C-alpha positions as CSV (number, residue, x, y, z in Angstrom):
1,M,-5.2,-19.8,-28.6
2,L,-7.8,-17.0,-28.8
3,K,-10.9,-18.7,-28.3
4,T,-14.8,-17.7,-28.4
5,R,-16.3,-20.2,-26.8
6,R,-19.8,-20.0,-26.4
7,N,-21.8,-22.8,-24.3
8,S,-25.3,-21.6,-24.5
9,P,-27.6,-24.7,-26.6
10,L,-28.0,-23.0,-29.4
11,L,-24.9,-20.2,-29.5
12,P,-25.4,-16.7,-31.2
13,C,-23.6,-15.8,-33.4
14,A,-22.3,-12.3,-35.5
15,A,-22.6,-10.7,-39.0
16,F,-20.2,-7.3,-39.9
17,A,-20.9,-4.3,-42.0
18,I,-19.0,-1.6,-42.6
19,V,-21.4,1.6,-43.7
20,F,-20.0,4.6,-45.4
21,G,-21.7,8.0,-47.1
22,L,-20.7,7.8,-50.5
23,G,-21.3,10.8,-51.5
24,T,-19.3,14.6,-52.4
25,A,-18.8,16.7,-49.7
26,G,-21.3,19.6,-49.2
27,H,-24.1,18.0,-51.2
28,A,-27.1,16.6,-49.1
29,V,-26.4,12.8,-50.4
30,A,-27.6,9.3,-49.4
31,D,-25.6,7.0,-47.2
32,Q,-24.7,3.5,-48.7
33,A,-23.3,0.8,-46.8
34,I,-20.3,-1.3,-47.7
35,V,-20.1,-4.7,-46.4
36,V,-16.9,-5.6,-44.5
37,A,-17.7,-9.1,-43.5
38,A,-21.2,-10.9,-42.4
39,T,-21.6,-14.2,-40.7
40,A,-25.7,-13.5,-41.7
41,P,-27.1,-15.6,-45.5
42,G,-27.1,-12.4,-47.6
43,L,-24.2,-10.1,-46.7
44,T,-21.3,-10.2,-48.8
45,I,-18.3,-8.8,-48.4
46,G,-17.8,-5.6,-51.1
47,Q,-22.0,-5.6,-51.6
48,V,-23.5,-1.8,-51.5
49,I,-26.6,-1.7,-49.3
50,D,-28.1,1.7,-50.8
51,D,-30.3,4.3,-48.8
52,G,-33.5,2.7,-47.6
53,A,-32.9,-1.1,-49.1
54,A,-34.0,-3.4,-46.7
55,V,-31.5,-5.6,-44.4
56,R,-32.7,-8.7,-42.6
57,M,-30.3,-10.3,-40.6
58,P,-31.7,-13.6,-39.0
59,E,-31.5,-14.0,-35.3
60,G,-28.4,-15.2,-33.4
61,S,-26.1,-12.9,-35.8
62,N,-25.2,-9.0,-35.5
63,A,-23.6,-6.6,-37.8
64,L,-21.5,-3.8,-37.1
65,F,-22.0,-0.4,-38.9
66,L,-19.8,2.7,-39.6
67,F,-21.0,6.1,-41.2
68,S,-19.2,8.5,-42.6
69,S,-19.5,10.3,-39.7
70,G,-17.5,7.9,-37.9
71,R,-19.9,7.1,-35.6
72,T,-20.2,2.9,-35.1
73,V,-24.1,1.5,-34.7
74,T,-24.0,-2.3,-34.0
75,V,-27.3,-4.1,-34.9
76,K,-28.4,-6.9,-33.0
77,G,-30.5,-9.5,-35.2
78,P,-33.6,-10.3,-35.5
79,Y,-33.6,-7.5,-37.3
80,E,-35.0,-6.2,-40.3
81,G,-35.6,-2.3,-42.2
82,P,-33.6,0.0,-43.7
83,L,-29.9,1.3,-42.5
84,D,-31.0,5.4,-42.8
85,R,-31.3,7.5,-39.9
86,L,-28.3,5.7,-38.5
87,S,-25.2,7.1,-39.1
88,S,-26.2,11.0,-37.5
89,G,-26.5,8.6,-35.0
90,K,-30.4,10.3,-33.8
91,E,-32.8,8.1,-32.3
92,A,-34.4,6.7,-35.4
93,Q,-39.0,7.3,-36.2
94,G,-40.9,5.0,-37.0
95,R,-39.5,1.7,-38.9
96,L,-36.6,1.7,-36.3
97,S,-38.6,3.9,-33.3
98,G,-38.0,1.5,-30.1
99,L,-34.9,-0.5,-30.3
100,F,-33.0,2.7,-29.1
101,G,-31.2,3.1,-26.4
102,A,-31.6,-1.2,-26.1
103,E,-29.4,-4.2,-26.1
104,R,-29.9,-4.5,-30.0
105,F,-28.3,-1.4,-30.1
106,A,-24.7,-0.2,-29.4
107,Q,-23.4,3.4,-30.1
108,N,-19.4,3.8,-30.1
109,E,-17.3,6.6,-32.1
110,L,-14.1,5.0,-34.0
111,G,-11.1,6.3,-34.6
112,A,-9.4,7.3,-37.3
113,A,-9.5,3.4,-39.6
114,R,-6.0,4.2,-39.7
115,N,-6.3,3.2,-36.3
116,L,-7.4,-0.6,-37.3
117,G,-4.0,-1.9,-36.2
118,T,-2.2,-5.3,-37.8
119,P,-4.6,-7.6,-40.1
120,R,-3.2,-11.1,-40.4
121,T,-2.7,-10.4,-44.3
122,R,-2.1,-7.4,-45.9
123,S,-1.9,-3.8,-44.4
124,A,-5.6,-2.9,-44.5
125,D,-4.5,0.8,-46.1
126,E,-2.1,-1.2,-49.1
127,L,-3.7,-1.5,-52.9
128,S,-3.0,-4.5,-54.3
129,A,-1.1,-4.3,-57.6
130,I,-3.0,-4.6,-60.9
131,D,-2.8,-8.6,-62.7
132,A,-2.9,-6.9,-66.2
133,S,-4.1,-11.0,-67.3
134,V,-7.2,-10.0,-65.1
135,P,-9.6,-8.0,-67.8
136,G,-11.6,-5.0,-66.0
137,V,-11.5,-1.9,-63.6
138,W,-8.2,-0.9,-61.7
139,C,-7.0,1.6,-59.8
140,V,-4.2,3.1,-58.7
141,R,-3.9,6.2,-56.2
142,A,-3.7,10.0,-56.8
143,G,0.0,10.9,-57.8
144,H,1.4,7.2,-56.8
145,V,3.2,5.0,-59.0
146,P,1.2,1.2,-59.2
147,A,3.0,-1.7,-59.0
148,I,2.1,-4.6,-61.7
149,Q,2.2,-7.9,-59.9
150,R,3.3,-11.1,-61.9
151,P,-0.3,-12.4,-63.4
152,A,-2.2,-15.9,-62.5
153,D,-2.8,-17.0,-65.7
154,P,1.1,-17.8,-67.0
155,A,-0.1,-16.9,-70.9
156,F,-0.1,-13.2,-70.1
157,N,4.0,-13.4,-69.3
158,P,5.1,-11.8,-70.6
159,A,2.0,-9.5,-71.8
160,V,1.9,-6.7,-74.3
161,L,-0.3,-3.7,-73.3
162,K,-1.0,-1.3,-75.9
163,P,-2.9,2.1,-74.5
164,A,-5.9,3.9,-77.0
165,A,-2.8,6.2,-78.2
166,G,0.1,5.6,-78.0
167,K,3.1,3.1,-78.2
168,A,2.6,-0.9,-77.2
169,T,5.1,-1.7,-74.1
170,T,6.2,-5.4,-73.0
171,V,6.3,-6.8,-69.6
172,S,8.0,-9.5,-68.3
173,W,8.4,-11.0,-65.2
174,A,11.4,-13.2,-64.2
175,G,13.3,-14.4,-62.2
176,A,11.2,-14.7,-58.0
177,S,10.3,-11.0,-58.4
178,A,6.6,-10.7,-58.0
179,T,5.7,-7.1,-59.0
180,Q,7.3,-4.7,-61.1
181,P,6.7,-0.2,-61.1
182,W,3.7,0.4,-63.6
183,P,5.9,0.8,-67.1
184,P,6.2,4.8,-67.4
185,A,5.2,4.7,-70.9
186,L,1.9,3.6,-70.5
187,P,-0.9,6.6,-69.1
188,L,-2.2,6.9,-65.9
189,D,-5.3,8.8,-67.0
190,D,-8.7,8.2,-65.2
191,G,-10.4,6.2,-67.7
192,A,-7.9,5.5,-70.0
193,E,-8.0,2.2,-71.5
194,I,-4.8,0.3,-72.6
195,Q,-5.5,-3.4,-74.2
196,V,-3.5,-6.5,-73.0
197,R,-2.7,-9.4,-75.2
198,S,-0.5,-12.4,-74.1
199,R,2.1,-14.0,-75.6
200,D,1.4,-15.6,-78.4
201,Q,-1.4,-12.6,-79.8
202,S,-4.4,-14.4,-79.2
203,Q,-6.1,-13.7,-76.7
204,S,-7.1,-10.0,-75.4
205,H,-8.9,-7.6,-73.2
206,N,-8.6,-4.7,-72.1
207,L,-7.8,-2.5,-69.0
208,V,-9.4,0.3,-67.9
209,M,-7.7,2.5,-65.1
210,R,-9.5,4.9,-62.9
211,I,-7.9,6.8,-60.4
212,V,-8.5,7.3,-56.5
213,K,-7.8,10.2,-53.4
214,D,-4.5,9.4,-52.2
215,S,-5.3,8.4,-48.5
216,D,-4.0,6.2,-45.4
217,D,-7.8,6.2,-43.9
218,P,-8.4,2.4,-45.3
219,G,-12.3,3.8,-45.1
220,V,-11.7,6.4,-47.6
221,L,-9.9,4.3,-49.5
222,A,-12.3,1.5,-49.2
223,V,-15.1,3.6,-50.3
224,G,-13.1,5.2,-53.1
225,L,-12.7,1.7,-54.7
226,V,-16.0,0.9,-54.8
227,K,-17.5,3.9,-56.1
228,A,-14.5,3.9,-59.0
229,G,-15.8,-0.2,-59.7
230,C,-12.6,-1.3,-58.4
231,R,-14.2,-4.4,-57.4
232,R,-10.4,-6.6,-56.3
233,Q,-9.0,-4.6,-54.6
234,A,-12.0,-3.3,-52.7
235,D,-12.8,-6.4,-51.5
236,A,-8.9,-7.0,-50.6
237,V,-9.0,-3.4,-48.4
238,L,-12.7,-4.6,-46.9
239,T,-11.1,-7.7,-45.4
240,A,-8.2,-6.4,-44.0
241,I,-10.5,-3.7,-42.4
242,G,-12.3,-6.8,-41.2
243,E,-9.6,-8.5,-39.9
244,A,-8.4,-5.6,-37.7
245,T,-11.9,-5.1,-36.7
246,V,-13.5,-7.8,-35.8
247,P,-13.3,-11.6,-34.3
248,L,-13.4,-14.6,-36.7
249,D,-17.1,-15.1,-36.0
250,L,-19.2,-18.3,-37.2
251,Y,-23.5,-18.3,-37.6
252,L,-25.3,-21.8,-37.8
253,S,-28.7,-22.3,-37.2
254,S,-31.8,-24.2,-39.6
255,E,-34.4,-24.0,-41.8
256,R,-37.0,-23.3,-38.6
257,G,-34.3,-21.1,-37.1
258,L,-31.8,-21.5,-33.9
259,Y,-34.8,-23.4,-32.4
260,P,-36.0,-26.4,-34.7
261,T,-38.5,-28.6,-33.4
262,Y,-38.6,-31.6,-35.5
263,R,-41.0,-34.9,-35.5
264,A,-38.8,-38.5,-36.0
265,G,-37.2,-39.0,-39.1
266,E,-37.9,-35.3,-40.9
267,A,-35.0,-34.1,-43.6
268,V,-33.0,-31.1,-40.7
269,R,-31.1,-28.4,-43.2
270,L,-28.7,-26.0,-41.5
271,V,-26.7,-23.4,-42.8
272,L,-23.5,-22.2,-42.1
273,Q,-21.2,-18.9,-43.0
274,T,-18.5,-17.3,-41.1
275,N,-17.3,-13.8,-41.6
276,R,-13.7,-14.2,-42.9
277,D,-11.8,-17.6,-44.8
278,A,-11.5,-20.4,-42.0
279,H,-11.3,-23.8,-41.5
280,L,-14.5,-25.5,-40.1
281,Y,-15.3,-28.6,-38.2
282,C,-18.6,-30.0,-38.1
283,Y,-20.0,-32.8,-35.7
284,L,-23.1,-35.0,-34.9
285,R,-23.6,-35.9,-31.4
286,R,-26.1,-38.4,-31.3
287,R,-26.6,-40.5,-28.0
288,A,-23.3,-41.1,-27.0
289,D,-22.2,-40.8,-30.3
290,L,-19.8,-38.2,-32.3
291,I,-20.5,-38.2,-35.9
292,P,-17.9,-36.0,-37.8
293,I,-19.5,-34.5,-41.0
294,F,-17.0,-32.2,-42.1
295,P,-14.8,-32.1,-43.8
296,S,-15.7,-34.9,-45.6
297,P,-13.7,-36.4,-49.2
298,D,-16.5,-34.7,-51.3
299,S,-15.9,-31.4,-49.0
300,G,-13.0,-30.7,-50.8
301,G,-11.2,-29.7,-47.2
302,S,-11.8,-27.4,-44.9
303,Q,-11.6,-24.4,-45.8
304,V,-14.7,-22.2,-46.4
305,K,-15.2,-18.8,-47.9
306,G,-15.6,-16.4,-45.9
307,S,-20.0,-14.3,-46.0
308,M,-20.2,-17.4,-48.0
309,P,-23.0,-19.8,-46.7
310,L,-23.1,-23.1,-46.7
311,T,-25.5,-25.7,-46.3
312,F,-25.9,-28.9,-44.7
313,P,-26.5,-31.0,-46.5
314,G,-25.4,-29.6,-50.2
315,D,-22.5,-30.1,-53.1
316,R,-19.7,-29.9,-49.7
317,M,-21.5,-32.3,-47.8
318,P,-23.8,-34.3,-49.3
319,L,-24.9,-37.0,-46.7
320,P,-28.6,-36.4,-46.1
321,L,-29.7,-35.2,-42.0
322,S,-32.5,-36.5,-40.4
323,A,-34.2,-35.9,-36.8
324,S,-34.1,-39.1,-34.5
325,E,-36.5,-40.6,-32.3
326,P,-38.8,-39.2,-30.1
327,G,-37.4,-37.8,-27.1
328,S,-33.9,-38.8,-28.5
329,D,-32.5,-35.0,-29.0
330,S,-29.4,-35.1,-31.4
331,E,-26.7,-31.6,-31.9
332,V,-25.0,-30.9,-34.6
333,R,-22.0,-28.9,-33.4
334,C,-19.4,-26.6,-35.1
335,F,-15.8,-24.8,-35.3
336,A,-14.2,-22.7,-37.5
337,A,-10.6,-21.5,-37.3
338,D,-7.7,-19.2,-39.0
339,R,-5.7,-21.9,-39.9
340,D,-5.5,-25.7,-40.9
341,L,-6.0,-28.2,-37.5
342,A,-6.8,-31.3,-38.9
343,A,-2.5,-32.0,-37.2
344,D,-4.4,-31.5,-34.2
345,L,-7.5,-33.1,-34.5
346,P,-7.6,-37.5,-33.1
347,S,-6.1,-38.9,-35.4
348,G,-8.6,-41.3,-36.7
349,I,-11.1,-39.3,-37.3
350,Q,-13.3,-40.2,-40.9
351,A,-16.5,-38.3,-41.4
352,F,-19.6,-40.2,-41.2
353,K,-18.0,-42.6,-38.6
354,P,-18.8,-42.3,-34.6
355,L,-15.8,-41.6,-32.5
356,G,-16.6,-43.2,-29.4
357,A,-17.9,-42.6,-26.5
358,D,-15.5,-40.9,-24.7
359,A,-14.7,-38.8,-28.6
360,I,-16.3,-35.6,-26.8
361,A,-13.8,-35.1,-23.9
362,K,-11.6,-35.9,-26.0
363,L,-11.7,-33.3,-28.6
364,E,-12.5,-30.9,-26.0
365,A,-9.2,-31.1,-24.8
366,T,-7.8,-30.7,-27.8
367,L,-9.3,-27.7,-28.6
368,D,-8.2,-26.1,-25.3
369,G,-4.8,-27.2,-25.7
370,L,-4.9,-25.0,-29.0
371,R,-2.5,-22.2,-29.2
372,Q,-1.6,-19.3,-31.4
373,T,-5.2,-20.4,-33.2
374,R,-8.2,-18.2,-33.4
375,L,-10.8,-20.4,-32.6
376,V,-15.4,-20.2,-32.1
377,V,-18.0,-22.8,-31.5
378,T,-20.4,-23.3,-32.1
379,Q,-24.0,-25.5,-31.5
380,I,-27.4,-26.1,-32.1
381,V,-30.0,-28.7,-31.0
382,L,-32.4,-30.9,-32.9
383,R,-34.9,-31.6,-31.0
384,V,-37.4,-34.0,-31.2
385,K,-40.5,-34.1,-30.0
C-alpha cells in the first residue's frame, strides 16, 4: 500500500498548483498560474491565476508552482499574496520578503514534463477525443488528425456535422468502437465553426476548432489548451500531470482553523478537500465511541471530486455537528483512498451509529493491511473549554 500517515493532532494537508508563462516568446509578459490539483479551498483544476493576483492558502495546505523557466516553487500555508516574482527564482521584495530561504519555500529545477512518469489514468500528453454532442471549443494538435468519440448523448449517434462552407457529413458509431478518425471532408482550420445536429434534427449547436502547438511536453500542451479555451481537454491533461507529479492528499480544517476551541453545544463546521478524485471516509470519535459520519445514505457514495471543497454539515453530510461537554474533546478523523474501500472496511458499519470501544483498533488494523492502495489520513481535534 502506498500510504501517507500523519500522527500529529492536526494533519497538515496540501494544495497543488502548476504555473506557466502564457506569453509569446520574445515579449515581456506576465506569468499566469494554472491550477493542476489543490486541497486549498478556492483553488480548482484548470483555474488561471493572473499575474499579480493574490492567492490565499490556509495553514495546513501547501502548493507546488511550476514556471515557464522549468523552476518549481513549493509554498506552504499560511500564505497570502501574489505569485509574481517567483518564476525568476530571485528573492522577492516587499510583499514576499523574508519568506525565501526558510522552510516555507523550497526551490527545485524540474525536468521536462514528459518525464513525469505514468499516471493511473491517461498519459499527460494525450489529447482527449472530440465529443460532437458537447458544444464549445475543441483543440487539435497541429499536423495531427484528431479522434472523434462516441457521443455522450446518444441523441447525436449518428451526428450530422456541417461546416460553414461545405457539405454536411454524417458520423455514426457502430459496434464497440469508442472513437474514429475525424472525417477528412470536415475542415480543421484554426477558428473553423462546425454545426452539429442530432439524429432527429431536433437539437443543434456549434463546435469551434482551435489548433495548438504539437508538443510531447504536457506542460506546453496544457498551456496551449488553456490559452485556446479548450477547458475540457485542458482539465484532462492537468489532471494527468497532477496524478503523475504529486501524491494523493487531503485537507481538513474547521471554520476556526486547524486548532479550534469551542464551548459546549456550539455548532462545528468542517471543510475538506482532496487534490484529486478519491474515496473519502470520516469518523467522529467521542470518548470510547467511533461514529461513522461519511459516507452516509445521503452522501451519494464515498467518491468525492478533486479540488472541490466539501463541508460538514452540508448536502452530502447533513447531520449537525456540535461540541461535547467541557473537558471532553472530540476528534474527526478522515482518510482518502484512490479506490473504493467498502469491501475492505469492517462489516456492519452504519452511518451515525457507534462502532464500539474496539472499533479504532480494528479500523487501524484494516488500514494497515491494505495493499495496492494510495491512502492519506488526517484528523482534527475539537477541543471544548
